C-alpha positions, 0 to 999 in steps of 0.5 A: 354105328362105325368104330370112329363114332363108336369111340367118341360117343363112349368118351363123351358119354362116359361121364354120365354113364358113370354118374347115372349107375353110381349116383342110382346104386348109392341112392338105394344104399341110403334109402335102404340105410334110412329104413334100417338096413345097414348092409350096404354101409356096413360095406362102403356102397353108400359112395359115389366111387363108381368102382365101387359099382361098375360091373365089367359086363352089365356097365362096360361090355353090354353098353357098348356091344348095344350101342355099336349094334345100333340098339337101345343103350342097355346095361347095368351096375353091381347091385347094391346088396339090400337085406330086405328082412332088415328093414322097419316095415319090409314090405312097405319100405321096399317100396321107397328102397327101389323108386330111389333108383329110378327117382334119382335118374329122373333128377340126372335128367334133369339136371342134364337138361340143365347144360343143354340149355347152358351150351345152347346159351353160348353157342361160339363158345369152344366147349358148347358142342361137346357139352351140348352132345354129353348132356343129351346123352346124360338125358338120354341115359338117365331116362333110358335107365328110369325107365327100364328099371321101373319094368316089373320085373324082378330084380329091377326096380320095378319089379321090387315095387310091384312086389311092395305093392300087390297083394301077398299072394301075388308078390310072391308068384311075381318074386318067384321070377327073380332068379329067371328076370336078369336072363329075360331081360338080357334075351330081350335087350338082344331083340326088337323087344325090349326097344318097342316097349322103352321106346314110347316113354323114353321118347315121351320122357326126353320130349318133356324134359325138351318142352321144360327146358324151351328148347 
């Protein structure tokens, strides 16, 4: 991607990216509070203010680098703090706290799918083309974030879900990987492996959303 195209993509993608990461992280905090953990609430992280969730590397630098290098869009926000021991049923409730983020990404992908339909219904309007580009990127960003976060690798949501569902012994073994999880993920992001893993489910979900809205 050349520099001009990169700047244009960043300008169009800023709103979808900020919505995607902000609501994803706030959802974790909200569900954790529902199940008894007040940590995120007390630290002001159940918020739709994106400044509370932006990580300079994960939210800004890495997404720009992966876009520029032509790889699959990759990044993260500043994780919402969750004290799983404060949940009423720590192992069981961890499942719902972890699922909250990917679930809202799916809802946001459908939300942006509606805006693609709106743009298609108003092809002559001056806002149709930028709205279409923004909405298409919104669908892609949220689908990629959902699929990425469902990988069964702690500290990703999928790792938390797996720990919640696995028998205690296997769950503890998987949890022991957590200190190295992000290093593994970053390493994979700069190889074709992550695209190979994420590509098929991402394409399938985007195709399904296109089918749902009939375009």
